[in-house]
N, C-alpha and C positions, 0 to 999 in steps of 0.2 A: 318828690314823693317816694316813700320807702316801700319796700316789698318784703314779704316773708316767704321762705322757701325751705322745704325739706330735701336733703340729699340722702338717699338710701345707700349706706355703706355696708361692708362685710360685717362690721361691728354693731350696726344699728343705725337709726336715722339721726342726722345732725341738722339742727335748724340754723339757717342763715338769715340775718337781718341786713338788707341791702338798700342803699340810698345814694343819691348823688350821681354825677357823671364825670368821666375823665379817667386818668390813670388809676389803677386799683390800689387801695390801701386795705390790707387785711388786718383785722383786730381780733385777738383772742381775749374774750371777756374773762375776768376773774369771777370767782363765786360770790363776791360781795357787792356786785353792782350789776343790775339787769342789763342785758345786751341791748335792749330797746333804748334805754336811757343813754348808754354809751354811744349808740349810733347818732343820736341827736347832737350830743356834745362833739363828736368827731367831725360831723358835717360842718359844725360851726367853727371848729378849731383848724380843720384842714380843708378849706373850700377848694372847689375845682377838682374833686376826686370822686371816683366811685368807691364807697366805703362798704366793706363786707365785714360784719361783726358776727362771730360765731358764739352760740350758747356753748359753753364748755361741756364736755361729757359729764353726765350726772345732774345737769341743771336745765330747767325749763324744757324746751323742745328737744334737747339732747339727753334728757334724763334717762332714757332707756338704752343708751349705748352700753354694750356689754364690755366690761373692763375688769381685768384681773391685775393689770399692771399699768404703770404710766406709759409703757410702750403701746398698749392697746388704745389708750386715750389719744396719744399722738398719731397713731395710725388712722384712727377714725377721722380726726381733724384733717390730716393730710389727704386722705381719700376724698373727703367732702370738697376739697379744693382742687382736685385733679383736673377739673374742667379748665382751669387757668392755663394749663400747658406750660409753654415757655414764656408766657407773658411776664415781663419784669414787674414785681410788686414790692411795695413797702410793707413792712410787718411791724405791728405794735402788739405787745402782750402785757396784760395787766396782772399784777400781784402774783398769786400762786400759779397762774397759767403760764408764766415764764418757764416753768418746768418742762413744758412741751416743746419749747422753741428749738433746742438742738436737733431734734428729729424732724420737726416741721421744715426747718430751713434747708435740710438736705433734699427735700422733695419739691421745694418752690424755688423759683429764680428771684431771690430777694435782692433789692437794691440797698435798702436801709433797714436795720433792725433796731427797734426801740423797746425798752422795758420800762414800764411805768409802775411805781409803787412797790418795787421788789424789796426795798428796805423795810417797808412795813410788813411785807410777807415774811421776811427773815426774822423780824421781831416776833411774829406769831409763832414761828417755828421754835425760836429760842425760848419763849415763855410757855411753850406747849399749849397754845391757844387752839382749842378744838371745838367743833360744833357740839351741841347737846345730843343726847341720845336720840336716834331716829325712831325709836319705838313709840308708836302712837299710844296715847293714854286715854282711858275711858272718860276722863274729865276734860280732855282737850287741852290741858295745860302745856303739852309738848309744843303746840303752836305758839304760845306766848314765849316759851323758851327760845324757839328759833327766831322770833321777831326781836327779842332782846339781844340775842347773839349778833344778828346782822346789824342792828342799830348801833351796838357798841363798837363794831369794827369801823364805823364812821365817826364815832364820838370819842373813843378812848385811844390813847397813845399806844402804839405797838411796843415801844421800848420800855414803857412803864404803865402797865394796865391800871394803875391807881390814879392816873391823871388824865384830864380831858385834852383832846387835840386843840391847840390854840392858834393854828395857822394852817395855810395850805388849802386843800380842796374844800369848797363850801359844804356846810352841814346838809344832810339830806332833807329834802321836802318829803312830806308824807306820801305823795303819789309815787315818787321815785323809790322810797323804801318799800312801799306795798308791791310794786312790780318786782323788786328784787326778792322779796319774801315769797311771793307766789311761785316764782321760778325755782326757789330753793326747796319748797315743800311739795313740788310736783312728785318727787320721789325722795323723801328724806334720807333713806338708806343710801341711795346713789349719790346724793349731795355729800354726805359724810364720807363715803368711800373716795370720791374724787378729791376732797380736801386732804384726806390722809395720804393718798398716792402722790398728789402734787407736792404736799409739804415735805414728804420724805425725799423726793427727788430734787427739790429746788436748789439746795446748796451745791450739789454736784453739777447741776445744769448751768448755774451761773459761772462756775469755774471754766466751763467750756465755751463761754460767750464773752471773751475778753474785749472784743471789738464792738459789742452792742452798746448803744447809747442808753444810759440809765437816767431816768427822770423821777422826780418825787410826785408830781401832779400832772394831770392831763393837760392843764393849761400851758405847761412848758413846751408842748408839742409845736406851738406856733414857730415857724421858721426852721424847724429841724429838717424837714424834707425838702428836696430840690423842687423848684417851681414846676407845676404840672405842664408837660409839653406833649403828651401822647394821649391817644384815645384808649378807652377801656377795651379789653379783649372779649373773650367768649362769655356767654351767659351760662348759668347753671343748667344742667341737663334736666329734662322732665323728671319728676319724682317717680322712682321705680317702685313697682309693687313688691311687697314681701312675699315669700313663698307660702303656698298652701292657704290655710285659714289664719295665718298670723296677721295681727292688726298693724296697719301702717297709717301714717298721717299725711295729709296733703292740704296745701292752701290752694284755693281755686278762685280765679277772678270771675266775677259775674257782673251783670249790668247793675246790680245793687251794691256791690262792694266785694270784699274778700271774705270768702267763707272758709271755715276750717272743717275738714272732713276726717273721719275715721273710716278706714276701708279694710275689707278682707275679701279675698278671692279676686280673681281677675278674668274669669270666664263664665259663660252662662248668662241667662236672662238677668238683667239688673233689678235690684230691689232697693228702694230708698227707705231707710230707717229714720223715723221721725220721733225724737225723744220727748219726754215730759218737759214741762216748761221751765223748771228751775235748774240752773247750772249748765253743765255740758252733757255731751253724749257719752262720756267715759263709762258710766255704769252700764251702758248697753252693749259692752263688749261680748257678753255671752250670746246675745241675740245675733250680733254681727257674725261671730264665729260659727254659730249654728246654721245660719242661713247661707253662709259662704261655702258650705260643703258642696253645693252644686250650682252656685250662681255668684254673680258679682254683688256684694253688699256694701252699701255706703251709708254711714250715719252722719248727719249734719248737726253742727252747732248753730242754732238760730242766730241771726245777726243781733249782737248785743249780749249773747250768751257764750260761755266757754271762751274759746280762742278766736271766734269769728269777729269781724269788724263790727263795731257799734254803729248804728244808724240813728239819725235824728228824726225819729218817728215814734208814735205810740200805736203799735200794731193791733189789729184784730185778727181773727183767724184767716180771713180772706187775704190780708196782707201777707201773713206767714205762708199761705199757700202759693201766692204769686212768687214770693222769694224762693220757695222750694222748687218751683218750676224753673226759676232762673238757674238754680244749681244743676238741675237735670239738663237744661239747655247747654250750659257750659261744659258738662260732661259729654255732650253729644248724644244724649239719650232721646230717642223719638218716643218709644213706648217703654213702660216699665211697670213694676208692681210697687205697692206701698205697704209698709208695716209701721204702725204708730201706736203710742201708748199715752193715755190721758190727753194732755194737750196735743201730742203728736197724733193721736187717733182722730181728733177733731180736724187737724190739718190734713190728714190723709183723706178723710171723708170729703172735706171741702175741695181738695184737688180733684177727686173723682167726679164731683158734681160740676166743677168748672170746666174740665176737659176730659170727658169720659173716653174720648177716642185715644187718649194717651195712656190711660191707666188700664192694665190688664185685670189684676185682682187686688183686693185690699184686705189687710188684717187690722181691725180696730180693737185695740185692747183697752177696755174700760174708758170709753169717751165720757167727758163730763156731762152728767145729766142730773142737775140739782134744781131745786125749786127756786123761783125768783127771790124769795126771802132769804134762803140760805146763800144764794149767789151774792146778794148784797152784803150779807154778814161776812162772807169770805173776803170779798174785795176790800172791805173796810178794816179787817183785822189780821189778815193772814201774812202780810208782808212787812217785816221790820225794816228799819233804815240801817244799811250796812256801810255807811261812809267810813273809810279807813281813819283810824285814830292814831296820832303820833306814838302813843304808848302801846298800841295793839289791843286796846280795850274792846274793839269790835269783834275780836276773834272768838271770845267766849259766847258772844251773842249768836254768831254764825253756828258755832258748834252745837250749842244747846238747843237752838231753834231746830236744827236738822235732827238732832237726837230725839227731841220731844215729839217729832212727827211719828216716831215708831211707838210712842206711848199713848198718844191721844189723837182723835180725829174730831174736829180739827185741833191742831196742836195747842191753840190758845185756850181751849176749854179744859182746863186742868181740873177735872172732876171725875168721879167714879163712873158716871154714866157714859163718859167719852173714851174710856180706856180701850186699848187694842191688845189682844193677846197674841202678838206675833214675835215678841222678844226684841231686846235691844241688839243691834248688830255689833260685831267686833269693832274695836276702835280703828283698825286699819280700813274697814269698810266705810265707817263714818268719815275717815280722812278723805276718801275719794269724793264723797258728796261735798265736803267742805271746800276742797280745792276747786271744784266746778263752780261753786257759788262765788268764791273769792276771785277766780278768773273773770267771772262775769261782771263783777264790780257793781256799781249803782244801777245798772240796767238789768240786773238779774231777774227782776219781777215782771218784765214787760210781756214776754211770751206766756208766762204763768197766768197773768191777768187775762190775757186773750182767751186762754182755755176756759177759765171760770166764766167768762162773759159770753161764751158761744152757746147758741140755742140748738143743741144737737137734735132735740125732738122735732123741731120744725124743718131741719135740713135732711134728716134721714129719709123721708118719703121721696126726695128727689134723686135718690141713689139709682143708678142705671148700670152698674157693673157688679159682677159677683164679689161678695165680701163675706167675711165672718166677723162677728162681734164676740170678743172673748173677755174673760177676766179670771184671775186666780181666786182661790177661795178666801183669801184674807185681804183682797184689794178693797180700799175704802170707797172706791167708785164702782164696786161690783153690782150695785143696783141697776146699772145699765143693762145687765143680762135680762132682767124682767121688764124694764121700762121700754126697751127697744123692740120687743118681740112682735108687737102688732103694728109697727109703724111703717114697715116696708112691704109693699104688696108682692105676692108671688114668692119665688124661691131665691131671689137675688141675695138676700141676707140670711145667713144661718147663725143662730145663737149657739155658741160652743164654749161652755165652761171649761177651763183648763185646770189641770191638777197643781200648777205652780205658776208663780210670777218669776220668770227665768232670771230677770235682771236684778231682783232684790238680793240683798246680802244673804249669803250662805243658804242658797236654795237646796232642797232635797234633790240629790243628783238623779235619782230614778224618775221623780216627778218632773224635773226640769227636762230630761231627755224625752219623756213622753210629750211634754208641751211643745218642744221644738219639732217633734215628729208631726204634731197636728198642724203647725205652721207650714212645714215643708210639704206635707201631703196636700194641703189645700192649694198652696201656690204652685205645686206641680214642678 
């Protein structure tokens, strides 16, 4: 069974993919093949070993490593592996990431060093093969450009970009290509920066590695390493918090599977941030940072959304609530507060009803309150099929689906009566939404559907803890402000319109600050 882990370094977080048991084999993934796919291949090619594959700086879970030079990249990688201490390890680096090896081997006790695919990487350098512009485009075609670029690195000869590769590594399956693509576009500018830094340093790095074994394909690794005879050494350290309100990432083992968290703050009463149903919790960074000024704030990707493990289930809100409690249990939280938006507001409400003794206060932003007829219409029409296509044809569907949500409510009613006067976000903001959907894959819609199917009206009267129900002025579910007012007896639930939806693209900063003060003042 494989595991995912973040190591917090001086330069930012580095993500490790870990699997197998035995002596340690460290692999530096290149930018053209997802680390997760490499891990599976290495476990099959070099059995009897613990394999640790790193996302290179600028890619996937390491996309936010701060790098001004290839030295910064190598330093982040070396620091993420410092837990190995004096353990002897074998090292394999792929393609452009061989540029980091001279510095990494100085800090590791390496037995054997192998470089795979460096001839192809040198061909890219010679022919000035570079990624497309990282600038997001309003029409989303930058996604197609990245898909084609990554696909061609597996299809087109490095020494002659006019000819196809006719031998060697098998051509990529669409799932493999999709994983690689999602890792690359996590932060396109960082991906391009790493490519440029590694490409410029590669020729000189290879000159300083005359004793390294050079292979053309991964399959040639069989038999290169000495037979495994020793046990693996130390485990990675617990993921360390980032300072202040800076956001950091963590993988967490729960009774239901591995959950991916975004966190901010490390002191004060905890609050669990429950996002909307589609994609990841990435767009809720402003909420996390705002709440973390005086408390510990954690946002979760639902199972099957974002970077959390997918589960074989079709959840309703009660299932999502139990899974959220499992996250709190794994964090060691006995009591805590909840903040949720749309689907997340429904989950927060259900958690409060399920176990009121564990929830202090709740903020419910625009929970779903639609008529049965509208609910059925949404469930039938709202969710396109986003199965990855070998040519990347699904990317325009994802982009324009998410873009049209800012034009119409619901997005599929393309008519004047359904328009929304909130403005189209900048392309970089739409990029964030698109990445969350693409990370989620074909299970992106499950939590979303659960929110549309929840009967908020019948559940609100069961509330027994203090809460506020809020919505910004342009929220398409702001009808909840009026519909919920008479459903909860007494003063437990207060209806509080907010001047802004903080996590929407390009919020008014004054209105956003005022909204965050409402949340903080209520939660205390």
